[in-house]
Backbone atoms as SQL, in Angstrom:
CREATE TABLE atoms (id INTEGER PRIMARY KEY, chain TEXT, resi INTEGER, resn TEXT, atom TEXT, x REAL, y REAL, z REAL);
INSERT INTO atoms VALUES
  (1, 'A', 1, 'MET', 'N', 0.857, -1.158, 0.000),
  (2, 'A', 1, 'MET', 'CA', 0.000, 0.000, 0.000),
  (3, 'A', 1, 'MET', 'C', 0.910, 1.230, 0.000),
  (4, 'A', 2, 'TYR', 'N', 0.465, 2.280, -0.678),
  (5, 'A', 2, 'TYR', 'CA', 1.313, 3.447, -0.898),
  (6, 'A', 2, 'TYR', 'C', 0.597, 4.748, -0.548),
  (7, 'A', 3, 'LEU', 'N', 1.353, 5.668, 0.013),
  (8, 'A', 3, 'LEU', 'CA', 0.903, 7.046, 0.188),
  (9, 'A', 3, 'LEU', 'C', 1.520, 7.843, -0.949),
  (10, 'A', 4, 'ILE', 'N', 0.698, 8.594, -1.645),
  (11, 'A', 4, 'ILE', 'CA', 1.177, 9.462, -2.721),
  (12, 'A', 4, 'ILE', 'C', 0.948, 10.896, -2.274),
  (13, 'A', 5, 'ARG', 'N', 1.974, 11.714, -2.383),
  (14, 'A', 5, 'ARG', 'CA', 1.878, 13.115, -1.969),
  (15, 'A', 5, 'ARG', 'C', 2.310, 14.025, -3.117),
  (16, 'A', 6, 'ARG', 'N', 1.387, 14.884, -3.525),
  (17, 'A', 6, 'ARG', 'CA', 1.709, 15.948, -4.482),
  (18, 'A', 6, 'ARG', 'C', 1.899, 17.225, -3.681),
  (19, 'A', 7, 'THR', 'N', 2.982, 17.927, -3.913),
  (20, 'A', 7, 'THR', 'CA', 3.282, 19.183, -3.236),
  (21, 'A', 7, 'THR', 'C', 3.374, 20.269, -4.292),
  (22, 'A', 8, 'PHE', 'N', 2.682, 21.372, -4.042),
  (23, 'A', 8, 'PHE', 'CA', 2.646, 22.482, -4.990),
  (24, 'A', 8, 'PHE', 'C', 3.101, 23.763, -4.311),
  (25, 'A', 9, 'LYS', 'N', 4.115, 24.404, -4.857),
  (26, 'A', 9, 'LYS', 'CA', 4.507, 25.750, -4.434),
  (27, 'A', 9, 'LYS', 'C', 3.631, 26.707, -5.229),
  (28, 'A', 10, 'ILE', 'N', 2.915, 27.567, -4.523),
  (29, 'A', 10, 'ILE', 'CA', 1.876, 28.400, -5.123),
  (30, 'A', 10, 'ILE', 'C', 2.298, 29.866, -5.136),
  (31, 'A', 11, 'GLN', 'N', 1.808, 30.602, -6.111),
  (32, 'A', 11, 'GLN', 'CA', 2.052, 32.045, -6.175),
  (33, 'A', 11, 'GLN', 'C', 1.587, 32.701, -4.876),
  (34, 'A', 12, 'LYS', 'N', 2.322, 33.680, -4.432),
  (35, 'A', 12, 'LYS', 'CA', 1.999, 34.378, -3.184),
  (36, 'A', 12, 'LYS', 'C', 0.557, 34.890, -3.217),
  (37, 'A', 13, 'GLY', 'N', -0.162, 34.590, -2.150),
  (38, 'A', 13, 'GLY', 'CA', -1.538, 35.064, -2.017),
  (39, 'A', 13, 'GLY', 'C', -2.587, 34.230, -2.736),
  (40, 'A', 14, 'LYS', 'N', -2.204, 33.152, -3.374),
  (41, 'A', 14, 'LYS', 'CA', -3.151, 32.343, -4.156),
  (42, 'A', 14, 'LYS', 'C', -3.358, 30.938, -3.581),
  (43, 'A', 15, 'THR', 'N', -2.911, 30.728, -2.352),
  (44, 'A', 15, 'THR', 'CA', -2.971, 29.390, -1.767),
  (45, 'A', 15, 'THR', 'C', -4.399, 28.862, -1.675),
  (46, 'A', 16, 'ARG', 'N', -5.320, 29.664, -1.193),
  (47, 'A', 16, 'ARG', 'CA', -6.706, 29.189, -1.049),
  (48, 'A', 16, 'ARG', 'C', -7.335, 28.892, -2.412),
  (49, 'A', 17, 'ASP', 'N', -7.067, 29.727, -3.400),
  (50, 'A', 17, 'ASP', 'CA', -7.590, 29.474, -4.747),
  (51, 'A', 17, 'ASP', 'C', -7.042, 28.156, -5.299),
  (52, 'A', 18, 'ALA', 'N', -5.744, 27.939, -5.101),
  (53, 'A', 18, 'ALA', 'CA', -5.123, 26.708, -5.590),
  (54, 'A', 18, 'ALA', 'C', -5.651, 25.491, -4.838),
  (55, 'A', 19, 'ALA', 'N', -5.853, 25.622, -3.530),
  (56, 'A', 19, 'ALA', 'CA', -6.391, 24.503, -2.748),
  (57, 'A', 19, 'ALA', 'C', -7.798, 24.142, -3.224),
  (58, 'A', 20, 'GLN', 'N', -8.594, 25.138, -3.541),
  (59, 'A', 20, 'GLN', 'CA', -9.940, 24.871, -4.061),
  (60, 'A', 20, 'GLN', 'C', -9.861, 24.164, -5.420),
  (61, 'A', 21, 'ALA', 'N', -8.945, 24.608, -6.273),
  (62, 'A', 21, 'ALA', 'CA', -8.763, 23.966, -7.580),
  (63, 'A', 21, 'ALA', 'C', -8.299, 22.518, -7.404),
  (64, 'A', 22, 'ALA', 'N', -7.397, 22.275, -6.455),
  (65, 'A', 22, 'ALA', 'CA', -6.929, 20.913, -6.182),
  (66, 'A', 22, 'ALA', 'C', -8.076, 20.048, -5.671),
  (67, 'A', 23, 'LYS', 'N', -8.930, 20.611, -4.844),
  (68, 'A', 23, 'LYS', 'CA', -10.093, 19.886, -4.320),
  (69, 'A', 23, 'LYS', 'C', -11.022, 19.468, -5.459),
  (70, 'A', 24, 'GLU', 'N', -11.289, 20.386, -6.385),
  (71, 'A', 24, 'GLU', 'CA', -12.164, 20.073, -7.518),
  (72, 'A', 24, 'GLU', 'C', -11.548, 18.990, -8.409),
  (73, 'A', 25, 'LEU', 'N', -10.251, 19.059, -8.620),
  (74, 'A', 25, 'LEU', 'CA', -9.549, 18.054, -9.413),
  (75, 'A', 25, 'LEU', 'C', -9.636, 16.683, -8.736),
  (76, 'A', 26, 'SER', 'N', -9.400, 16.656, -7.443),
  (77, 'A', 26, 'SER', 'CA', -9.478, 15.402, -6.687),
  (78, 'A', 26, 'SER', 'C', -10.877, 14.813, -6.732),
  (79, 'A', 27, 'GLU', 'N', -11.878, 15.664, -6.571),
  (80, 'A', 27, 'GLU', 'CA', -13.266, 15.193, -6.604),
  (81, 'A', 27, 'GLU', 'C', -13.621, 14.575, -7.952),
  (82, 'A', 28, 'LYS', 'N', -13.078, 15.118, -9.025),
  (83, 'A', 28, 'LYS', 'CA', -13.339, 14.561, -10.357),
  (84, 'A', 28, 'LYS', 'C', -12.799, 13.136, -10.443),
  (85, 'A', 29, 'TYR', 'N', -11.554, 12.938, -10.033),
  (86, 'A', 29, 'TYR', 'CA', -10.976, 11.592, -10.041),
  (87, 'A', 29, 'TYR', 'C', -11.776, 10.639, -9.158),
  (88, 'A', 30, 'GLN', 'N', -12.179, 11.108, -7.978),
  (89, 'A', 30, 'GLN', 'CA', -12.936, 10.258, -7.055),
  (90, 'A', 30, 'GLN', 'C', -14.305, 9.898, -7.625),
  (91, 'A', 31, 'SER', 'N', -14.936, 10.840, -8.317),
  (92, 'A', 31, 'SER', 'CA', -16.290, 10.607, -8.832),
  (93, 'A', 31, 'SER', 'C', -16.347, 9.494, -9.873),
  (94, 'A', 32, 'VAL', 'N', -15.232, 9.223, -10.528),
  (95, 'A', 32, 'VAL', 'CA', -15.196, 8.149, -11.527),
  (96, 'A', 32, 'VAL', 'C', -14.443, 6.920, -11.010),
  (97, 'A', 33, 'GLY', 'N', -14.147, 6.908, -9.711),
  (98, 'A', 33, 'GLY', 'CA', -13.519, 5.750, -9.092),
  (99, 'A', 33, 'GLY', 'C', -12.053, 5.564, -9.382),
  (100, 'A', 34, 'GLN', 'N', -11.358, 6.637, -9.788),
  (101, 'A', 34, 'GLN', 'CA', -9.945, 6.510, -10.122),
  (102, 'A', 34, 'GLN', 'C', -9.009, 6.978, -9.016),
  (103, 'A', 35, 'ARG', 'N', -9.553, 7.415, -7.906),
  (104, 'A', 35, 'ARG', 'CA', -8.691, 7.853, -6.815),
  (105, 'A', 35, 'ARG', 'C', -9.415, 7.658, -5.497),
  (106, 'A', 36, 'ALA', 'N', -8.644, 7.266, -4.502),
  (107, 'A', 36, 'ALA', 'CA', -9.156, 7.173, -3.136),
  (108, 'A', 36, 'ALA', 'C', -9.369, 8.594, -2.605),
  (109, 'A', 37, 'PRO', 'N', -10.049, 8.732, -1.466),
  (110, 'A', 37, 'PRO', 'CA', -10.213, 10.067, -0.880),
  (111, 'A', 37, 'PRO', 'C', -8.865, 10.777, -0.720),
  (112, 'A', 38, 'VAL', 'N', -8.875, 12.068, -0.958),
  (113, 'A', 38, 'VAL', 'CA', -7.656, 12.879, -0.940),
  (114, 'A', 38, 'VAL', 'C', -7.716, 13.851, 0.227),
  (115, 'A', 39, 'TRP', 'N', -6.605, 13.949, 0.943),
  (116, 'A', 39, 'TRP', 'CA', -6.470, 14.951, 1.994),
  (117, 'A', 39, 'TRP', 'C', -5.710, 16.125, 1.396),
  (118, 'A', 40, 'ILE', 'N', -6.298, 17.304, 1.477),
  (119, 'A', 40, 'ILE', 'CA', -5.658, 18.521, 0.968),
  (120, 'A', 40, 'ILE', 'C', -5.395, 19.423, 2.160),
  (121, 'A', 41, 'TYR', 'N', -4.166, 19.874, 2.278),
  (122, 'A', 41, 'TYR', 'CA', -3.822, 20.758, 3.381),
  (123, 'A', 41, 'TYR', 'C', -2.816, 21.793, 2.899),
  (124, 'A', 42, 'VAL', 'N', -2.698, 22.872, 3.662),
  (125, 'A', 42, 'VAL', 'CA', -1.859, 24.001, 3.257),
  (126, 'A', 42, 'VAL', 'C', -0.901, 24.362, 4.382),
  (127, 'A', 43, 'SER', 'N', 0.196, 25.003, 4.020),
  (128, 'A', 43, 'SER', 'CA', 1.076, 25.626, 5.007),
  (129, 'A', 43, 'SER', 'C', 1.351, 27.032, 4.511),
  (130, 'A', 44, 'GLY', 'N', 1.615, 27.898, 5.445),
  (131, 'A', 44, 'GLY', 'CA', 1.874, 29.265, 5.018),
  (132, 'A', 44, 'GLY', 'C', 1.515, 30.293, 6.051),
  (133, 'A', 45, 'PRO', 'N', 0.607, 31.191, 5.711),
  (134, 'A', 45, 'PRO', 'CA', 0.426, 32.399, 6.513),
  (135, 'A', 45, 'PRO', 'C', -0.017, 32.169, 7.956),
  (136, 'A', 46, 'THR', 'N', -0.775, 31.125, 8.250),
  (137, 'A', 46, 'THR', 'CA', -1.275, 30.945, 9.616),
  (138, 'A', 46, 'THR', 'C', -0.668, 29.740, 10.327),
  (139, 'A', 47, 'THR', 'N', 0.212, 29.007, 9.667),
  (140, 'A', 47, 'THR', 'CA', 0.858, 27.850, 10.286),
  (141, 'A', 47, 'THR', 'C', 2.340, 27.849, 9.944),
  (142, 'A', 48, 'PRO', 'N', 3.152, 27.243, 10.797),
  (143, 'A', 48, 'PRO', 'CA', 4.570, 27.111, 10.450),
  (144, 'A', 48, 'PRO', 'C', 4.722, 26.209, 9.224),
  (145, 'A', 49, 'GLY', 'N', 5.780, 26.390, 8.529),
  (146, 'A', 49, 'GLY', 'CA', 6.047, 25.556, 7.359),
  (147, 'A', 49, 'GLY', 'C', 6.294, 26.420, 6.141),
  (148, 'A', 50, 'PRO', 'N', 6.585, 25.791, 5.022),
  (149, 'A', 50, 'PRO', 'CA', 6.845, 26.549, 3.795),
  (150, 'A', 50, 'PRO', 'C', 5.644, 27.416, 3.420),
  (151, 'A', 51, 'ALA', 'N', 5.905, 28.657, 3.103),
  (152, 'A', 51, 'ALA', 'CA', 4.830, 29.579, 2.722),
  (153, 'A', 51, 'ALA', 'C', 4.230, 29.177, 1.382),
  (154, 'A', 52, 'ASP', 'N', 2.935, 29.465, 1.240),
  (155, 'A', 52, 'ASP', 'CA', 2.249, 29.310, -0.047),
  (156, 'A', 52, 'ASP', 'C', 2.447, 27.920, -0.649),
  (157, 'A', 53, 'THR', 'N', 2.153, 26.910, 0.136),
  (158, 'A', 53, 'THR', 'CA', 2.337, 25.530, -0.302),
  (159, 'A', 53, 'THR', 'C', 1.071, 24.737, -0.004),
  (160, 'A', 54, 'ILE', 'N', 0.647, 23.930, -0.974),
  (161, 'A', 54, 'ILE', 'CA', -0.466, 23.010, -0.726),
  (162, 'A', 54, 'ILE', 'C', 0.017, 21.582, -0.961),
  (163, 'A', 55, 'TYR', 'N', -0.653, 20.669, -0.283),
  (164, 'A', 55, 'TYR', 'CA', -0.310, 19.256, -0.345),
  (165, 'A', 55, 'TYR', 'C', -1.572, 18.461, -0.630),
  (166, 'A', 56, 'MET', 'N', -1.426, 17.416, -1.418),
  (167, 'A', 56, 'MET', 'CA', -2.509, 16.464, -1.677),
  (168, 'A', 56, 'MET', 'C', -1.960, 15.079, -1.351),
  (169, 'A', 57, 'ASP', 'N', -2.588, 14.394, -0.404),
  (170, 'A', 57, 'ASP', 'CA', -2.187, 13.035, -0.049),
  (171, 'A', 57, 'ASP', 'C', -3.330, 12.077, -0.324),
  (172, 'A', 58, 'TRP', 'N', -3.002, 10.909, -0.835),
  (173, 'A', 58, 'TRP', 'CA', -3.986, 9.842, -0.958),
  (174, 'A', 58, 'TRP', 'C', -3.272, 8.502, -0.908),
  (175, 'A', 59, 'VAL', 'N', -4.043, 7.466, -0.651),
  (176, 'A', 59, 'VAL', 'CA', -3.500, 6.120, -0.489),
  (177, 'A', 59, 'VAL', 'C', -3.997, 5.255, -1.641),
  (178, 'A', 60, 'GLU', 'N', -3.093, 4.464, -2.180),
  (179, 'A', 60, 'GLU', 'CA', -3.444, 3.512, -3.235),
  (180, 'A', 60, 'GLU', 'C', -2.931, 2.132, -2.845),
  (181, 'A', 61, 'GLU', 'N', -3.697, 1.126, -3.204),
  (182, 'A', 61, 'GLU', 'CA', -3.292, -0.249, -2.915),
  (183, 'A', 61, 'GLU', 'C', -2.049, -0.630, -3.717),
  (184, 'A', 62, 'LYS', 'N', -1.972, -0.144, -4.957),
  (185, 'A', 62, 'LYS', 'CA', -0.816, -0.436, -5.801),
  (186, 'A', 62, 'LYS', 'C', -0.549, 0.765, -6.697),
  (187, 'A', 63, 'LEU', 'N', 0.677, 0.864, -7.178),
  (188, 'A', 63, 'LEU', 'CA', 1.045, 1.933, -8.101),
  (189, 'A', 63, 'LEU', 'C', 0.793, 1.456, -9.521),
  (190, 'A', 64, 'GLU', 'N', 0.076, 2.281, -10.285),
  (191, 'A', 64, 'GLU', 'CA', -0.223, 1.934, -11.669),
  (192, 'A', 64, 'GLU', 'C', 0.040, 3.141, -12.560),
  (193, 'A', 65, 'ASN', 'N', 0.377, 2.877, -13.795),
  (194, 'A', 65, 'ASN', 'CA', 0.587, 3.934, -14.772),
  (195, 'A', 65, 'ASN', 'C', -0.752, 4.615, -15.070),
  (196, 'A', 66, 'PRO', 'N', -0.858, 5.935, -14.879),
  (197, 'A', 66, 'PRO', 'CA', -2.131, 6.609, -15.154),
  (198, 'A', 66, 'PRO', 'C', -2.487, 6.616, -16.638),
  (199, 'A', 67, 'TYR', 'N', -1.517, 6.323, -17.495),
  (200, 'A', 67, 'TYR', 'CA', -1.762, 6.329, -18.939),
  (201, 'A', 67, 'TYR', 'C', -1.996, 4.925, -19.483),
  (202, 'A', 68, 'ARG', 'N', -2.268, 3.969, -18.611),
  (203, 'A', 68, 'ARG', 'CA', -2.512, 2.599, -19.068),
  (204, 'A', 68, 'ARG', 'C', -3.781, 2.550, -19.921),
  (205, 'A', 69, 'GLU', 'N', -3.831, 1.579, -20.780),
  (206, 'A', 69, 'GLU', 'CA', -4.890, 1.487, -21.786),
  (207, 'A', 69, 'GLU', 'C', -6.297, 1.427, -21.195),
  (208, 'A', 70, 'ASP', 'N', -6.468, 0.733, -20.086),
  (209, 'A', 70, 'ASP', 'CA', -7.809, 0.559, -19.513),
  (210, 'A', 70, 'ASP', 'C', -8.227, 1.700, -18.575),
  (211, 'A', 71, 'ASN', 'N', -7.465, 2.766, -18.528),
  (212, 'A', 71, 'ASN', 'CA', -7.742, 3.878, -17.617),
  (213, 'A', 71, 'ASN', 'C', -8.191, 5.099, -18.416),
  (214, 'A', 72, 'LYS', 'N', -9.492, 5.240, -18.593),
  (215, 'A', 72, 'LYS', 'CA', -10.040, 6.346, -19.380),
  (216, 'A', 72, 'LYS', 'C', -9.937, 7.656, -18.597),
  (217, 'A', 73, 'SER', 'N', -9.424, 8.678, -19.241),
  (218, 'A', 73, 'SER', 'CA', -9.307, 9.992, -18.606),
  (219, 'A', 73, 'SER', 'C', -10.694, 10.609, -18.433),
  (220, 'A', 74, 'PRO', 'N', -11.034, 11.063, -17.226),
  (221, 'A', 74, 'PRO', 'CA', -12.357, 11.661, -16.996),
  (222, 'A', 74, 'PRO', 'C', -12.567, 12.922, -17.836),
  (223, 'A', 75, 'ASP', 'N', -13.794, 13.137, -18.276),
  (224, 'A', 75, 'ASP', 'CA', -14.132, 14.351, -19.019),
  (225, 'A', 75, 'ASP', 'C', -13.901, 15.579, -18.139),
  (226, 'A', 76, 'GLY', 'N', -13.400, 16.652, -18.748),
  (227, 'A', 76, 'GLY', 'CA', -13.212, 17.912, -18.042),
  (228, 'A', 76, 'GLY', 'C', -11.922, 18.009, -17.252),
  (229, 'A', 77, 'LEU', 'N', -11.090, 16.992, -17.334),
  (230, 'A', 77, 'LEU', 'CA', -9.861, 16.963, -16.547),
  (231, 'A', 77, 'LEU', 'C', -8.868, 18.046, -16.968),
  (232, 'A', 78, 'ARG', 'N', -8.743, 18.248, -18.255),
  (233, 'A', 78, 'ARG', 'CA', -7.785, 19.241, -18.757),
  (234, 'A', 78, 'ARG', 'C', -8.064, 20.625, -18.171),
  (235, 'A', 79, 'GLU', 'N', -9.325, 21.024, -18.152),
  (236, 'A', 79, 'GLU', 'CA', -9.695, 22.337, -17.622),
  (237, 'A', 79, 'GLU', 'C', -9.393, 22.435, -16.133),
  (238, 'A', 80, 'LEU', 'N', -9.632, 21.348, -15.401),
  (239, 'A', 80, 'LEU', 'CA', -9.347, 21.354, -13.969),
  (240, 'A', 80, 'LEU', 'C', -7.847, 21.479, -13.704),
  (241, 'A', 81, 'PHE', 'N', -7.032, 20.783, -14.495),
  (242, 'A', 81, 'PHE', 'CA', -5.581, 20.921, -14.360),
  (243, 'A', 81, 'PHE', 'C', -5.138, 22.345, -14.703),
  (244, 'A', 82, 'GLN', 'N', -5.691, 22.917, -15.756),
  (245, 'A', 82, 'GLN', 'CA', -5.341, 24.292, -16.128),
  (246, 'A', 82, 'GLN', 'C', -5.701, 25.266, -15.020),
  (247, 'A', 83, 'ASN', 'N', -6.860, 25.053, -14.402),
  (248, 'A', 83, 'ASN', 'CA', -7.284, 25.921, -13.309),
  (249, 'A', 83, 'ASN', 'C', -6.290, 25.856, -12.151),
  (250, 'A', 84, 'LEU', 'N', -5.836, 24.664, -11.786),
  (251, 'A', 84, 'LEU', 'CA', -4.858, 24.524, -10.710),
  (252, 'A', 84, 'LEU', 'C', -3.509, 25.115, -11.106),
  (253, 'A', 85, 'TYR', 'N', -3.020, 24.753, -12.280),
  (254, 'A', 85, 'TYR', 'CA', -1.654, 25.128, -12.655),
  (255, 'A', 85, 'TYR', 'C', -1.477, 26.607, -12.985),
  (256, 'A', 86, 'GLN', 'N', -2.557, 27.370, -13.073),
  (257, 'A', 86, 'GLN', 'CA', -2.386, 28.814, -13.237),
  (258, 'A', 86, 'GLN', 'C', -1.767, 29.432, -11.981),
  (259, 'A', 87, 'TYR', 'N', -1.840, 28.737, -10.844),
  (260, 'A', 87, 'TYR', 'CA', -1.304, 29.225, -9.574),
  (261, 'A', 87, 'TYR', 'C', 0.023, 28.584, -9.185),
  (262, 'A', 88, 'VAL', 'N', 0.423, 27.521, -9.870),
  (263, 'A', 88, 'VAL', 'CA', 1.562, 26.701, -9.451),
  (264, 'A', 88, 'VAL', 'C', 2.878, 27.265, -9.980),
  (265, 'A', 89, 'GLU', 'N', 3.842, 27.420, -9.066),
  (266, 'A', 89, 'GLU', 'CA', 5.202, 27.805, -9.455),
  (267, 'A', 89, 'GLU', 'C', 6.100, 26.578, -9.612),
  (268, 'A', 90, 'ASP', 'N', 5.844, 25.554, -8.792),
  (269, 'A', 90, 'ASP', 'CA', 6.644, 24.335, -8.842),
  (270, 'A', 90, 'ASP', 'C', 5.828, 23.210, -8.209),
  (271, 'A', 91, 'SER', 'N', 6.109, 21.986, -8.600),
  (272, 'A', 91, 'SER', 'CA', 5.414, 20.857, -7.982),
  (273, 'A', 91, 'SER', 'C', 6.335, 19.642, -7.939),
  (274, 'A', 92, 'THR', 'N', 6.072, 18.795, -6.958),
  (275, 'A', 92, 'THR', 'CA', 6.788, 17.529, -6.837),
  (276, 'A', 92, 'THR', 'C', 5.779, 16.447, -6.481),
  (277, 'A', 93, 'ILE', 'N', 6.190, 15.214, -6.684),
  (278, 'A', 93, 'ILE', 'CA', 5.367, 14.077, -6.265),
  (279, 'A', 93, 'ILE', 'C', 6.278, 13.099, -5.534),
  (280, 'A', 94, 'ASP', 'N', 5.781, 12.584, -4.413),
  (281, 'A', 94, 'ASP', 'CA', 6.530, 11.627, -3.606),
  (282, 'A', 94, 'ASP', 'C', 5.688, 10.374, -3.427),
  (283, 'A', 95, 'PHE', 'N', 6.368, 9.245, -3.332),
  (284, 'A', 95, 'PHE', 'CA', 5.712, 7.958, -3.121),
  (285, 'A', 95, 'PHE', 'C', 6.321, 7.321, -1.877),
  (286, 'A', 96, 'PHE', 'N', 5.460, 6.866, -0.973),
  (287, 'A', 96, 'PHE', 'CA', 5.901, 6.224, 0.259),
  (288, 'A', 96, 'PHE', 'C', 5.186, 4.886, 0.385),
  (289, 'A', 97, 'GLN', 'N', 5.927, 3.863, 0.763),
  (290, 'A', 97, 'GLN', 'CA', 5.315, 2.552, 0.955),
  (291, 'A', 97, 'GLN', 'C', 5.030, 2.355, 2.439),
  (292, 'A', 98, 'TYR', 'N', 3.785, 1.960, 2.755),
  (293, 'A', 98, 'TYR', 'CA', 3.419, 1.698, 4.141),
  (294, 'A', 98, 'TYR', 'C', 4.113, 0.442, 4.627),
  (295, 'A', 99, 'TYR', 'N', 4.460, 0.454, 5.884),
  (296, 'A', 99, 'TYR', 'CA', 5.145, -0.673, 6.496),
  (297, 'A', 99, 'TYR', 'C', 4.151, -1.538, 7.258),
  (298, 'A', 100, 'GLY', 'N', 4.186, -2.817, 7.022),
  (299, 'A', 100, 'GLY', 'CA', 3.365, -3.752, 7.776),
  (300, 'A', 100, 'GLY', 'C', 1.878, -3.547, 7.563),
  (301, 'A', 101, 'ASP', 'N', 1.114, -3.877, 8.585),
  (302, 'A', 101, 'ASP', 'CA', -0.344, -3.809, 8.515),
  (303, 'A', 101, 'ASP', 'C', -0.825, -2.490, 9.119),
  (304, 'A', 102, 'THR', 'N', -0.454, -1.403, 8.515),
  (305, 'A', 102, 'THR', 'CA', -0.738, -0.072, 9.042),
  (306, 'A', 102, 'THR', 'C', -2.214, 0.161, 9.299),
  (307, 'A', 103, 'PHE', 'N', -3.068, -0.263, 8.396),
  (308, 'A', 103, 'PHE', 'CA', -4.488, 0.063, 8.482),
  (309, 'A', 103, 'PHE', 'C', -5.374, -1.083, 8.963),
  (310, 'A', 104, 'GLY', 'N', -4.825, -2.276, 9.105),
  (311, 'A', 104, 'GLY', 'CA', -5.653, -3.415, 9.499),
  (312, 'A', 104, 'GLY', 'C', -6.763, -3.635, 8.486),
  (313, 'A', 105, 'GLU', 'N', -7.990, -3.721, 8.968),
  (314, 'A', 105, 'GLU', 'CA', -9.146, -3.937, 8.092),
  (315, 'A', 105, 'GLU', 'C', -9.668, -2.640, 7.471),
  (316, 'A', 106, 'ASN', 'N', -9.210, -1.491, 7.932),
  (317, 'A', 106, 'ASN', 'CA', -9.679, -0.188, 7.433),
  (318, 'A', 106, 'ASN', 'C', -8.853, 0.213, 6.223),
  (319, 'A', 107, 'LYS', 'N', -9.341, -0.073, 5.054),
  (320, 'A', 107, 'LYS', 'CA', -8.601, 0.200, 3.826),
  (321, 'A', 107, 'LYS', 'C', -8.988, 1.584, 3.296),
  (322, 'A', 108, 'PRO', 'N', -8.086, 2.555, 3.377),
  (323, 'A', 108, 'PRO', 'CA', -8.421, 3.925, 2.988),
  (324, 'A', 108, 'PRO', 'C', -8.556, 4.138, 1.488),
  (325, 'A', 109, 'TYR', 'N', -8.213, 3.155, 0.682),
  (326, 'A', 109, 'TYR', 'CA', -8.282, 3.322, -0.767),
  (327, 'A', 109, 'TYR', 'C', -9.576, 2.782, -1.339),
  (328, 'A', 110, 'GLN', 'N', -10.552, 2.412, -0.521),
  (329, 'A', 110, 'GLN', 'CA', -11.820, 1.898, -1.046),
  (330, 'A', 110, 'GLN', 'C', -12.930, 2.877, -0.794);
């Protein structure tokens, strides 16, 4: 099982707008069953941490190529990505493998 984290450095003053855009993008993937629930959180003006930064975390049972043949891209995705990336200065993606039976019977990717 894997934790996937997308980190976005956002233009100054646009963190909330970018977080809303990330939320809409995540909801689109979830609505078609292509992503587990996503946690979106921010650091910056009211909390310690890197300024103007948003994070998206989600858990997947296995890592798969998003461009695989049987994975149809949801309608409207391009516009949602454009909406988010108008605020993004830089982004990274990290993959972490869970150790042992972290979740027991509670599978967060279903």
